[in-house]
FISETOR-98147 format. One record per residue (C-alpha): residue number from 1; residue in one letter; y, z, x. Coordinates in steps of 0.2 Angstrom, whole numbers, plus 5000, padded with zeros to 4 digits. Example, Ala and Ser with C-alpha at 12.3 -4.5 7.8 and 13.67 -1.06 7.14 Angstrom:
! residues 2
> k,r,c2,c3,c1
> 1,a,4978,5039,5062
> 2,s,4995,5036,5068
***
This chain:
! residues 799
> k,r,c2,c3,c1
> 1,m,5138,4986,5028
> 2,g,5144,5001,5038
> 3,n,5137,5019,5038
> 4,p,5127,5027,5024
> 5,v,5142,5033,5015
> 6,d,5149,5016,5013
> 7,i,5133,5011,5004
> 8,f,5136,5024,4991
> 9,p,5154,5020,4985
> 10,g,5164,5034,4977
> 11,l,5155,5049,4985
> 12,h,5171,5057,4990
> 13,e,5179,5055,4973
> 14,v,5165,5065,4964
> 15,k,5172,5080,4957
> 16,d,5166,5096,4948
> 17,r,5148,5090,4951
> 18,r,5133,5101,4955
> 19,p,5121,5097,4969
> 20,v,5109,5082,4966
> 21,r,5091,5082,4970
> 22,v,5080,5066,4968
> 23,l,5062,5061,4973
> 24,g,5055,5044,4977
> 25,i,5037,5042,4976
> 26,d,5027,5028,4984
> 27,l,5011,5027,4974
> 28,g,5000,5017,4985
> 29,t,4982,5010,4984
> 30,t,4976,5019,5000
> 31,n,4990,5032,5003
> 32,s,5004,5039,4993
> 33,v,5020,5047,4999
> 34,v,5034,5057,4991
> 35,a,5052,5058,4998
> 36,d,5065,5071,4994
> 37,l,5084,5069,4994
> 38,k,5096,5083,4991
> 39,w,5115,5080,4991
> 40,d,5129,5093,4991
> 41,p,5146,5086,4985
> 42,g,5154,5099,4997
> 43,q,5146,5089,5011
> 44,p,5147,5071,5004
> 45,d,5143,5063,5021
> 46,e,5126,5070,5023
> 47,i,5114,5059,5014
> 48,e,5096,5058,5020
> 49,a,5079,5056,5012
> 50,s,5065,5065,5021
> 51,c,5046,5064,5017
> 52,i,5038,5080,5012
> 53,e,5022,5087,5020
> 54,i,5010,5090,5006
> 55,p,4997,5104,5007
> 56,q,4980,5096,5004
> 57,e,4965,5107,5001
> 58,t,4948,5102,5009
> 59,l,4932,5110,5011
> 60,e,4937,5116,5028
> 61,g,4953,5123,5023
> 62,c,4971,5117,5020
> 63,y,4977,5101,5028
> 64,r,4996,5097,5028
> 65,h,5003,5079,5030
> 66,w,5016,5068,5023
> 67,l,5003,5055,5020
> 68,v,4992,5059,5005
> 69,p,4976,5048,5003
> 70,s,4976,5041,4985
> 71,v,4959,5049,4982
> 72,v,4954,5061,4969
> 73,a,4937,5070,4969
> 74,i,4928,5083,4958
> 75,y,4917,5094,4967
> 76,g,4911,5112,4965
> 77,g,4921,5114,4950
> 78,r,4937,5110,4959
> 79,v,4948,5094,4959
> 80,f,4953,5088,4977
> 81,v,4968,5076,4978
> 82,g,4971,5068,4995
> 83,e,4963,5072,5011
> 84,g,4950,5083,5003
> 85,g,4944,5069,4992
> 86,k,4944,5057,5007
> 87,r,4933,5068,5017
> 88,l,4921,5070,5003
> 89,r,4920,5051,5001
> 90,s,4912,5050,5019
> 91,g,4897,5059,5012
> 92,l,4894,5054,4994
> 93,q,4875,5057,4995
> 94,r,4877,5073,5004
> 95,f,4889,5080,4991
> 96,g,4880,5072,4976
> 97,l,4895,5061,4972
> 98,e,4897,5044,4964
> 99,q,4911,5032,4964
> 100,d,4920,5031,4947
> 101,r,4911,5046,4941
> 102,d,4917,5061,4951
> 103,i,4926,5052,4965
> 104,f,4940,5039,4963
> 105,y,4949,5029,4976
> 106,e,4958,5012,4977
> 107,c,4961,5014,4958
> 108,k,4978,5005,4959
> 109,n,4968,4989,4960
> 110,d,4962,4993,4942
> 111,m,4980,4996,4935
> 112,g,4984,4984,4920
> 113,v,4966,4979,4917
> 114,r,4953,4984,4904
> 115,r,4942,4994,4915
> 116,t,4936,5012,4911
> 117,y,4927,5025,4922
> 118,h,4915,5029,4907
> 119,k,4904,5041,4917
> 120,a,4919,5052,4922
> 121,p,4925,5068,4912
> 122,e,4940,5067,4901
> 123,g,4956,5065,4910
> 124,f,4948,5054,4924
> 125,r,4942,5039,4914
> 126,s,4955,5026,4919
> 127,a,4966,5020,4933
> 128,r,4982,5026,4925
> 129,e,4974,5044,4923
> 130,i,4969,5044,4941
> 131,a,4987,5038,4946
> 132,g,4994,5052,4934
> 133,r,4984,5065,4944
> 134,i,4991,5059,4960
> 135,l,5009,5058,4954
> 136,s,5007,5075,4946
> 137,y,5000,5083,4962
> 138,l,5014,5075,4972
> 139,y,5028,5081,4960
> 140,e,5021,5099,4959
> 141,c,5019,5100,4978
> 142,a,5038,5095,4979
> 143,l,5043,5108,4967
> 144,d,5032,5122,4975
> 145,r,5041,5118,4991
> 146,d,5058,5119,4983
> 147,p,5060,5124,4965
> 148,t,5077,5116,4964
> 149,p,5077,5105,4948
> 150,v,5074,5086,4950
> 151,d,5088,5075,4942
> 152,r,5078,5059,4944
> 153,v,5062,5052,4950
> 154,v,5059,5034,4955
> 155,v,5041,5027,4957
> 156,t,5038,5011,4967
> 157,v,5026,4996,4962
> 158,p,5022,4980,4970
> 159,a,5034,4967,4966
> 160,s,5020,4956,4960
> 161,f,5014,4969,4947
> 162,q,5015,4961,4930
> 163,a,5020,4970,4914
> 164,a,5003,4977,4910
> 165,q,5002,4985,4927
> 166,r,5020,4991,4926
> 167,q,5016,4999,4909
> 168,d,5001,5008,4916
> 169,t,5011,5015,4930
> 170,l,5024,5021,4917
> 171,e,5010,5029,4907
> 172,a,5003,5037,4923
> 173,a,5020,5045,4926
> 174,r,5021,5051,4908
> 175,m,5004,5059,4910
> 176,a,5011,5068,4926
> 177,g,5026,5075,4916
> 178,l,5038,5063,4923
> 179,d,5051,5055,4911
> 180,l,5054,5038,4919
> 181,q,5068,5028,4913
> 182,g,5072,5009,4913
> 183,g,5077,5007,4932
> 184,d,5065,5020,4938
> 185,l,5051,5008,4943
> 186,l,5057,5000,4959
> 187,d,5048,4985,4968
> 188,e,5041,4991,4984
> 189,p,5049,4977,4995
> 190,v,5066,4981,4988
> 191,a,5063,5000,4992
> 192,a,5058,4996,5010
> 193,f,5074,4985,5013
> 194,l,5085,4998,5005
> 195,d,5078,5011,5017
> 196,y,5081,4999,5032
> 197,l,5099,4996,5027
> 198,i,5103,5014,5025
> 199,g,5092,5020,5040
> 200,n,5100,5007,5052
> 201,a,5117,5007,5044
> 202,g,5125,5007,5061
> 203,t,5119,4989,5064
> 204,p,5126,4980,5049
> 205,l,5116,4966,5042
> 206,l,5128,4960,5029
> 207,e,5147,4958,5029
> 208,a,5158,4958,5013
> 209,g,5158,4941,5005
> 210,e,5142,4936,5014
> 211,s,5125,4930,5007
> 212,k,5108,4929,5016
> 213,n,5090,4925,5012
> 214,v,5079,4940,5015
> 215,l,5060,4940,5015
> 216,i,5051,4956,5015
> 217,f,5033,4956,5021
> 218,d,5024,4972,5014
> 219,f,5007,4973,5021
> 220,g,4999,4990,5017
> 221,g,4982,4997,5014
> 222,g,4978,4988,4998
> 223,t,4991,4975,4994
> 224,c,5000,4961,5003
> 225,d,5017,4959,4994
> 226,v,5029,4946,4999
> 227,a,5046,4945,4991
> 228,v,5061,4933,4994
> 229,f,5078,4938,4989
> 230,r,5096,4931,4991
> 231,i,5107,4946,4994
> 232,s,5126,4945,4994
> 233,l,5140,4958,4996
> 234,p,5155,4954,4985
> 235,e,5172,4956,4993
> 236,e,5178,4968,4980
> 237,r,5164,4981,4980
> 238,h,5150,4989,4990
> 239,a,5135,4987,4978
> 240,l,5123,4973,4983
> 241,d,5119,4958,4972
> 242,i,5100,4954,4974
> 243,a,5093,4938,4966
> 244,s,5074,4937,4966
> 245,l,5070,4920,4972
> 246,s,5051,4922,4972
> 247,v,5037,4934,4973
> 248,s,5020,4930,4979
> 249,r,5006,4931,4967
> 250,y,4997,4947,4966
> 251,h,4987,4948,4982
> 252,r,4974,4962,4982
> 253,l,4974,4960,5001
> 254,g,4977,4974,5013
> 255,g,4972,4984,5029
> 256,g,4957,4991,5019
> 257,d,4950,4973,5019
> 258,i,4951,4972,5038
> 259,d,4942,4989,5038
> 260,r,4928,4982,5027
> 261,a,4927,4966,5038
> 262,i,4924,4978,5053
> 263,i,4911,4988,5043
> 264,y,4901,4973,5038
> 265,k,4903,4962,5053
> 266,y,4900,4976,5066
> 267,l,4898,4994,5061
> 268,i,4883,4992,5049
> 269,p,4874,4980,5061
> 270,q,4877,4993,5075
> 271,m,4870,5007,5064
> 272,m,4855,4996,5059
> 273,e,4851,4992,5077
> 274,q,4852,5010,5083
> 275,n,4840,5015,5069
> 276,g,4828,5000,5070
> 277,i,4832,4994,5053
> 278,p,4826,4977,5048
> 279,r,4839,4964,5043
> 280,f,4835,4963,5024
> 281,s,4830,4981,5022
> 282,l,4846,4987,5015
> 283,n,4852,4980,4998
> 284,f,4869,4978,4990
> 285,t,4869,4996,4983
> 286,d,4863,5003,4999
> 287,k,4878,4995,5008
> 288,k,4892,4995,4996
> 289,n,4889,5011,4987
> 290,w,4883,5022,5001
> 291,l,4886,5016,5018
> 292,e,4904,5008,5015
> 293,p,4912,5025,5009
> 294,a,4904,5034,5024
> 295,l,4911,5021,5036
> 296,l,4929,5017,5029
> 297,g,4937,5031,5038
> 298,v,4928,5026,5054
> 299,a,4933,5008,5053
> 300,e,4951,5013,5049
> 301,s,4952,5024,5064
> 302,l,4944,5011,5076
> 303,k,4957,4998,5069
> 304,i,4972,5010,5073
> 305,k,4965,5015,5090
> 306,m,4962,4997,5095
> 307,s,4980,4992,5088
> 308,r,4988,5005,5099
> 309,e,4977,5001,5114
> 310,i,4982,4982,5113
> 311,d,5000,4987,5110
> 312,r,5000,4998,5126
> 313,l,4991,4984,5136
> 314,q,5004,4971,5130
> 315,k,5019,4981,5135
> 316,f,5012,4982,5153
> 317,g,5007,4963,5153
> 318,r,4989,4967,5155
> 319,y,4981,4961,5138
> 320,q,4981,4943,5141
> 321,g,4969,4937,5154
> 322,t,4958,4953,5152
> 323,d,4940,4951,5146
> 324,p,4941,4956,5128
> 325,d,4923,4963,5129
> 326,q,4929,4975,5142
> 327,i,4942,4983,5130
> 328,a,4933,4995,5118
> 329,v,4937,5010,5108
> 330,k,4925,5023,5101
> 331,q,4924,5036,5087
> 332,p,4915,5050,5097
> 333,g,4901,5060,5089
> 334,i,4888,5056,5076
> 335,v,4892,5049,5059
> 336,n,4879,5053,5046
> 337,c,4875,5037,5035
> 338,s,4865,5040,5020
> 339,t,4858,5029,5006
> 340,k,4850,5036,4991
> 341,t,4833,5037,4999
> 342,h,4836,5038,5018
> 343,e,4848,5046,5031
> 344,f,4853,5038,5047
> 345,d,4863,5045,5062
> 346,f,4876,5033,5069
> 347,n,4881,5038,5087
> 348,s,4898,5034,5093
> 349,p,4903,5018,5083
> 350,t,4912,5006,5094
> 351,l,4924,4991,5092
> 352,t,4929,4979,5106
> 353,a,4945,4969,5107
> 354,r,4934,4953,5105
> 355,q,4927,4959,5089
> 356,f,4944,4965,5082
> 357,e,4951,4948,5086
> 358,e,4936,4940,5077
> 359,a,4938,4951,5062
> 360,l,4957,4947,5061
> 361,a,4955,4928,5063
> 362,p,4953,4923,5045
> 363,f,4967,4935,5040
> 364,l,4979,4926,5052
> 365,d,4973,4908,5048
> 366,q,4988,4896,5043
> 367,d,4976,4882,5037
> 368,l,4963,4890,5026
> 369,l,4974,4899,5013
> 370,y,4962,4902,4999
> 371,f,4953,4918,4994
> 372,r,4936,4920,5002
> 373,e,4927,4935,4994
> 374,d,4909,4940,4995
> 375,e,4902,4955,4986
> 376,y,4907,4967,5000
> 377,h,4925,4962,5005
> 378,l,4939,4950,5002
> 379,t,4946,4939,5016
> 380,c,4962,4930,5014
> 381,s,4976,4925,5026
> 382,i,4992,4934,5026
> 383,f,5000,4917,5026
> 384,a,4993,4914,5008
> 385,p,5006,4926,5000
> 386,l,5019,4921,5013
> 387,q,5018,4902,5010
> 388,d,5016,4905,4991
> 389,a,5032,4915,4990
> 390,l,5042,4902,5001
> 391,e,5036,4887,4991
> 392,r,5041,4896,4975
> 393,s,5058,4900,4982
> 394,g,5061,4882,4988
> 395,l,5064,4889,5006
> 396,r,5057,4884,5023
> 397,p,5053,4897,5036
> 398,l,5069,4891,5045
> 399,d,5079,4895,5030
> 400,v,5075,4914,5031
> 401,d,5089,4924,5039
> 402,i,5080,4941,5039
> 403,c,5062,4946,5039
> 404,l,5057,4964,5037
> 405,l,5040,4970,5041
> 406,v,5034,4985,5032
> 407,g,5018,4994,5029
> 408,g,5005,5001,5041
> 409,s,4995,4985,5043
> 410,s,5011,4976,5048
> 411,l,5010,4986,5065
> 412,i,4994,4977,5070
> 413,p,5000,4968,5086
> 414,q,4992,4951,5081
> 415,v,5000,4952,5064
> 416,r,5017,4956,5071
> 417,s,5016,4941,5083
> 418,a,5010,4929,5070
> 419,i,5024,4933,5059
> 420,s,5037,4932,5073
> 421,c,5030,4914,5078
> 422,y,5031,4909,5059
> 423,f,5049,4914,5057
> 424,p,5057,4909,5074
> 425,e,5075,4908,5068
> 426,s,5074,4924,5058
> 427,l,5080,4941,5063
> 428,l,5064,4951,5063
> 429,l,5065,4969,5058
> 430,v,5051,4980,5062
> 431,y,5049,4999,5060
> 432,p,5047,5008,5077
> 433,d,5031,5017,5072
> 434,i,5018,5019,5059
> 435,v,5026,5035,5052
> 436,e,5042,5026,5049
> 437,s,5033,5011,5042
> 438,q,5022,5020,5030
> 439,t,5036,5031,5023
> 440,a,5049,5018,5021
> 441,v,5045,5014,5003
> 442,a,5046,5032,4997
> 443,r,5063,5035,5006
> 444,g,5070,5019,4999
> 445,a,5064,5025,4981
> 446,a,5073,5041,4984
> 447,y,5090,5032,4989
> 448,h,5088,5022,4973
> 449,a,5085,5037,4963
> 450,f,5101,5045,4971
> 451,s,5112,5031,4966
> 452,l,5104,5031,4948
> 453,a,5107,5050,4946
> 454,l,5125,5050,4953
> 455,f,5132,5033,4947
> 456,g,5120,5028,4933
> 457,q,5116,5012,4942
> 458,g,5105,5007,4956
> 459,l,5111,5000,4973
> 460,f,5104,4983,4969
> 461,r,5109,4973,4954
> 462,p,5095,4962,4948
> 463,v,5102,4945,4943
> 464,c,5095,4929,4936
> 465,h,5095,4917,4951
> 466,d,5094,4901,4940
> 467,s,5098,4896,4922
> 468,i,5085,4897,4908
> 469,s,5086,4885,4894
> 470,i,5077,4878,4878
> 471,r,5074,4860,4877
> 472,t,5079,4851,4861
> 473,k,5078,4832,4855
> 474,t,5096,4829,4862
> 475,g,5096,4840,4877
> 476,l,5095,4858,4884
> 477,i,5103,4873,4877
> 478,e,5107,4887,4890
> 479,l,5100,4904,4885
> 480,i,5103,4914,4901
> 481,p,5116,4908,4913
> 482,k,5113,4907,4932
> 483,g,5119,4923,4940
> 484,a,5118,4934,4925
> 485,e,5115,4952,4928
> 486,l,5099,4959,4921
> 487,p,5095,4965,4908
> 488,y,5103,4950,4898
> 489,p,5111,4954,4886
> 490,g,5116,4971,4891
> 491,s,5109,4979,4876
> 492,g,5099,4972,4861
> 493,f,5094,4954,4859
> 494,a,5104,4938,4860
> 495,l,5103,4927,4844
> 496,l,5104,4908,4845
> 497,r,5108,4899,4829
> 498,e,5109,4881,4836
> 499,l,5091,4875,4831
> 500,a,5083,4867,4817
> 501,v,5067,4859,4811
> 502,p,5067,4840,4816
> 503,e,5056,4834,4802
> 504,g,5050,4840,4785
> 505,s,5032,4841,4777
> 506,l,5027,4847,4760
> 507,a,5008,4848,4764
> 508,k,5004,4846,4782
> 509,p,5010,4859,4796
> 510,v,5024,4854,4807
> 511,d,5020,4856,4825
> 512,l,5036,4862,4834
> 513,r,5035,4861,4853
> 514,i,5044,4875,4861
> 515,d,5049,4870,4879
> 516,i,5058,4884,4890
> 517,v,5064,4877,4906
> 518,a,5074,4882,4922
> 519,g,5089,4875,4931
> 520,e,5098,4859,4927
> 521,e,5083,4849,4932
> 522,g,5073,4857,4918
> 523,r,5058,4865,4928
> 524,p,5045,4869,4915
> 525,l,5042,4888,4912
> 526,l,5033,4887,4895
> 527,s,5027,4873,4883
> 528,k,5018,4879,4867
> 529,i,5016,4873,4850
> 530,w,5022,4883,4835
> 531,k,5012,4877,4820
> 532,i,5024,4880,4805
> 533,e,5013,4880,4789
> 534,g,5018,4875,4771
> 535,n,5034,4868,4763
> 536,v,5046,4864,4778
> 537,h,5061,4853,4776
> 538,e,5070,4843,4789
> 539,g,5086,4853,4795
> 540,d,5079,4870,4790
> 541,p,5088,4882,4803
> 542,i,5079,4892,4816
> 543,c,5084,4908,4823
> 544,l,5079,4912,4841
> 545,e,5081,4930,4847
> 546,y,5078,4933,4866
> 547,r,5080,4945,4880
> 548,y,5078,4945,4899
> 549,d,5075,4963,4905
> 550,e,5077,4971,4921
> 551,n,5059,4969,4925
> 552,q,5061,4950,4923
> 553,v,5051,4949,4907
> 554,l,5058,4936,4895
> 555,s,5054,4940,4877
> 556,l,5056,4926,4863
> 557,l,5055,4928,4844
> 558,m,5058,4912,4833
> 559,s,5058,4912,4814
> 560,l,5065,4901,4800
> 561,a,5082,4907,4796
> 562,d,5083,4904,4777
> 563,s,5065,4908,4773
> 564,d,5056,4924,4767
> 565,d,5041,4917,4776
> 566,t,5033,4929,4789
> 567,q,5029,4915,4801
> 568,v,5036,4918,4818
> 569,f,5033,4912,4836
> 570,e,5032,4926,4848
> 571,e,5030,4924,4867
> 572,r,5033,4935,4883
> 573,l,5035,4927,4900
> 574,e,5033,4939,4914
> 575,r,5044,4934,4929
> 576,p,5046,4916,4923
> 577,l,5057,4911,4938
> 578,t,5045,4918,4951
> 579,n,5030,4912,4942
> 580,v,5019,4927,4946
> 581,v,5001,4926,4940
> 582,n,4985,4935,4944
> 583,p,4973,4922,4950
> 584,n,4954,4921,4948
> 585,a,4949,4920,4930
> 586,t,4931,4922,4935
> 587,s,4934,4939,4942
> 588,q,4944,4944,4926
> 589,r,4929,4938,4915
> 590,i,4917,4948,4926
> 591,l,4928,4964,4924
> 592,e,4928,4962,4905
> 593,m,4909,4959,4904
> 594,e,4905,4974,4915
> 595,e,4916,4985,4905
> 596,e,4906,4980,4889
> 597,l,4890,4985,4899
> 598,r,4898,5001,4905
> 599,t,4904,5007,4889
> 600,g,4887,5003,4880
> 601,s,4896,4992,4867
> 602,l,4882,4979,4868
> 603,p,4866,4979,4858
> 604,r,4851,4984,4870
> 605,r,4843,4967,4866
> 606,v,4857,4957,4874
> 607,v,4860,4968,4889
> 608,a,4848,4959,4901
> 609,e,4855,4942,4896
> 610,k,4873,4948,4899
> 611,m,4868,4954,4916
> 612,v,4861,4937,4920
> 613,e,4877,4929,4915
> 614,i,4887,4942,4926
> 615,a,4876,4938,4940
> 616,g,4879,4919,4938
> 617,l,4898,4923,4939
> 618,y,4896,4933,4955
> 619,a,4886,4918,4962
> 620,e,4900,4906,4958
> 621,l,4911,4918,4969
> 622,r,4897,4917,4982
> 623,q,4893,4935,4980
> 624,y,4875,4933,4981
> 625,e,4869,4950,4986
> 626,k,4879,4958,4972
> 627,a,4871,4945,4960
> 628,l,4854,4949,4966
> 629,d,4857,4968,4963
> 630,i,4862,4964,4945
> 631,l,4847,4953,4943
> 632,r,4835,4967,4949
> 633,r,4843,4979,4936
> 634,a,4841,4965,4923
> 635,l,4822,4964,4926
> 636,q,4821,4983,4925
> 637,a,4830,4982,4908
> 638,k,4817,4969,4902
> 639,q,4802,4979,4908
> 640,k,4793,4962,4911
> 641,p,4793,4947,4922
> 642,d,4806,4934,4917
> 643,d,4804,4916,4925
> 644,v,4823,4912,4923
> 645,i,4828,4929,4932
> 646,l,4815,4927,4946
> 647,n,4820,4909,4949
> 648,l,4838,4914,4951
> 649,m,4833,4928,4963
> 650,g,4824,4915,4973
> 651,i,4840,4904,4973
> 652,y,4851,4918,4978
> 653,s,4839,4925,4992
> 654,g,4839,4907,4999
> 655,h,4858,4907,5000
> 656,i,4859,4923,5011
> 657,g,4844,4917,5022
> 658,d,4831,4929,5016
> 659,f,4818,4916,5015
> 660,e,4803,4928,5014
> 661,r,4810,4935,4997
> 662,e,4815,4917,4992
> 663,e,4797,4911,4993
> 664,k,4791,4927,4984
> 665,f,4803,4926,4969
> 666,y,4799,4907,4967
> 667,k,4780,4910,4967
> 668,e,4782,4925,4955
> 669,a,4793,4914,4943
> 670,a,4780,4900,4944
> 671,a,4766,4911,4940
> 672,v,4774,4916,4923
> 673,s,4783,4900,4919
> 674,d,4779,4884,4909
> 675,w,4792,4873,4917
> 676,d,4792,4866,4935
> 677,g,4809,4873,4940
> 678,p,4802,4887,4951
> 679,l,4790,4875,4960
> 680,f,4803,4862,4962
> 681,n,4815,4875,4970
> 682,l,4801,4881,4981
> 683,a,4797,4864,4987
> 684,l,4816,4861,4990
> 685,a,4817,4877,5000
> 686,y,4802,4872,5011
> 687,w,4810,4854,5014
> 688,r,4827,4862,5019
> 689,r,4818,4872,5032
> 690,n,4808,4857,5038
> 691,k,4791,4864,5032
> 692,i,4787,4846,5025
> 693,d,4768,4849,5022
> 694,d,4771,4865,5013
> 695,a,4784,4856,5002
> 696,i,4772,4842,4998
> 697,a,4758,4854,4993
> 698,v,4770,4863,4981
> 699,t,4777,4847,4974
> 700,d,4760,4840,4971
> 701,d,4755,4856,4962
> 702,a,4770,4854,4951
> 703,l,4767,4835,4947
> 704,q,4750,4840,4940
> 705,f,4758,4846,4924
> 706,s,4775,4839,4924
> 707,r,4782,4822,4930
> 708,g,4801,4821,4929
> 709,g,4813,4810,4938
> 710,p,4821,4823,4949
> 711,l,4804,4830,4955
> 712,l,4798,4812,4958
> 713,v,4813,4808,4969
> 714,l,4810,4824,4979
> 715,r,4792,4819,4981
> 716,a,4798,4802,4987
> 717,k,4810,4810,5000
> 718,l,4795,4820,5007
> 719,a,4784,4805,5008
> 720,w,4798,4796,5018
> 721,e,4799,4811,5029
> 722,k,4781,4808,5034
> 723,n,4785,4789,5036
> 724,c,4775,4785,5021
> 725,l,4788,4772,5014
> 726,d,4777,4762,5002
> 727,e,4771,4779,4994
> 728,g,4789,4784,4992
> 729,r,4794,4768,4984
> 730,k,4781,4771,4971
> 731,y,4787,4788,4967
> 732,l,4805,4781,4965
> 733,e,4799,4767,4954
> 734,e,4791,4780,4942
> 735,a,4806,4791,4943
> 736,f,4818,4777,4937
> 737,r,4805,4773,4923
> 738,l,4807,4791,4917
> 739,f,4825,4794,4919
> 740,e,4836,4793,4903
> 741,p,4852,4783,4903
> 742,v,4865,4790,4915
> 743,e,4876,4796,4901
> 744,q,4862,4806,4894
> 745,l,4857,4815,4910
> 746,s,4863,4833,4914
> 747,d,4874,4835,4930
> 748,w,4859,4841,4940
> 749,e,4848,4826,4934
> 750,l,4862,4814,4938
> 751,s,4864,4820,4956
> 752,w,4845,4817,4959
> 753,y,4847,4800,4950
> 754,l,4861,4796,4962
> 755,t,4850,4802,4977
> 756,g,4836,4791,4972
> 757,a,4847,4776,4969
> 758,g,4854,4779,4987
> 759,m,4837,4779,4994
> 760,l,4833,4762,4986
> 761,k,4851,4756,4991
> 762,d,4852,4750,4972
> 763,q,4871,4747,4971
> 764,e,4870,4744,4952
> 765,r,4863,4761,4949
> 766,i,4874,4769,4962
> 767,a,4889,4762,4954
> 768,a,4884,4768,4936
> 769,a,4880,4785,4942
> 770,t,4896,4787,4952
> 771,s,4906,4781,4938
> 772,e,4898,4793,4926
> 773,q,4901,4808,4938
> 774,k,4920,4803,4939
> 775,s,4922,4801,4920
> 776,r,4915,4819,4918
> 777,k,4927,4826,4930
> 778,t,4942,4817,4922
> 779,k,4952,4828,4910
> 780,v,4967,4821,4900
> 781,t,4980,4833,4893
> 782,v,4990,4826,4879
> 783,q,5007,4834,4875
> 784,g,5010,4835,4856
> 785,g,5022,4842,4844
> 786,v,5040,4838,4841
> 787,l,5056,4846,4849
> 788,p,5068,4856,4838
> 789,e,5085,4848,4834
> 790,q,5101,4855,4840
> 791,l,5114,4861,4827
> 792,a,5133,4864,4830
> 793,k,5132,4883,4829
> 794,g,5133,4897,4842
> 795,k,5124,4911,4850
> 796,e,5128,4929,4849
> 797,e,5122,4946,4855
> 798,r,5116,4959,4843
> 799,g,5111,4977,4846
***
């Protein structure tokens, strides 16, 4: 592709057309940007999108910048959007603000989920309303700067956003007074690549008749978006064909997570050391709700300063071989850090290169690709979305022809180096500075909006990169051909009349299996049972209506053709060929349950129990301090001691190494309990810390009123620790007299049964317990139902 004019065919042929003005908006997790593009048909060769400096009110006065923090705050009867809200965030206690009540940030992470900000005033109670405020502010500032009417606005979203998240974005735009149309939501990686193509048109990346595999790595403040495309430029025209090969799963991973790693690994410990604060004196709420907001800007600033310093030293060949402890950056001055009850001065926060490398290490790990999330921050390697997208596309790193890095976090020298090594044969495209990288998506959106406004179509044509079919008893029926332009069909729904019920039933339901597959090999995309009730006859025809839209959502609707029955099969597959999912069902369940608590929809009598359940889910995610904070509130709600809650608090305190509180909670639980669990756990805690005599004393106390198999096995272990082998064997013999048969034991009891059997080297008992454990882990999935029959009829499109 040549110069920018070549990318927009037909510009010189446009006649009798008034000037065109469009906007592109990058609605980001951390920051948002708006780009403006005006085109005069009298000067058709002048096409350039430029980002607008937005005036942002702060308490200190007006601040102007093209980067607008995605923060909204309500303070002193005024609404602050952008820098003013960000500065207020650094002093929540000082300004009397509370997150999700009168200050809102990183709300993009809540798009598409059932979460409300119930403490907030009207108009600020959901992520889409906050997004609407930001979009409205950007749009109004653009009009204040230049009142020329806007012909089209395009808003970008992560490529991995699903239908609910996209719908929330459309709703936010509607609240902002923006009339977005079908193609006006643009995937961020596509926007970035489009901007690079146009901004570097003098260096052609694609010739007519050529195809290439392109990977866009978009590492911003709040998301790590990886998209793989196959792009081609047909000989006969200029418009690009773009086939989405894969999109990484939604990874809420960004530079903000690196900032939080810096906060919790280095800044909070520094602040505590300066102020003489004992290790466990600050709880979850102190750190998460008060200290983190105050230090987010500090951590981001230190990260950027260190990245620039490392980059500078590398250019002069002076970084390698230098002691990383001797390379340090500081945030001069005193940072006020407040909790709800105390204020602390933090003098000159500092970050060394060694600390920065340590904080980055898990984000660059090529082996440990799973999410590691505690209650304070998420850690995930950037190679998780990279490898995820590559595996889904069927490509290897060597198959990638072009790799574009975009987003402010992609400029971290270690990130850039890691990506370069991972794609050794690729043409690596990198924006020259942070300004260009952070504004690329907005500019690309503006170019896309210009094409839509002038020609009624975007520069990229989304196409279906593989065929989609339905399986029948005799084979596959193709629904959408490979290479079809989306949406398919162009309007309305396609109608398939080639299906029939394979067997009849007068009384029982017919279980019809609906299998939707991809490609000639029949990769499974969907397999569900349609239970057709009532009087069904063999050969009854079935109608299938379907549509694959420009957002890659496949809609299916099946019904009996010759029946007045209202029974239908309906299904929506979001991005079936790229298989995008939002991982972590546990986190989703937590969100739903916390929403029930926030909105007061639960009876008061079950609130404490629900909080205990939520704490247990957080513990599954190893977020123990958050679990402890919730359990404290559960105790407060009960207004009396509760042995179960106190016992859990002891367990979770032990997990974080707070042994003083661990003992305290177990003892308190034992004092109000009629079961031996707290004493058992206290003895176990003593044993793990090699306090054997204390463990024996507690176990003997527990045995005074309860003798169960696990407790006796533990007592036997303690006896053997003191080299009292005969005494230990007596406890084991008693334990196995009391144990139920293995199939009747709980998982916990079974584990202690196996421990005791191992101590005795009893192979028969070991085999029985091991076999029982394996059988409990085995799950068998049985595929049921019958496939539809194929009839000799055709398919058609209907409007």
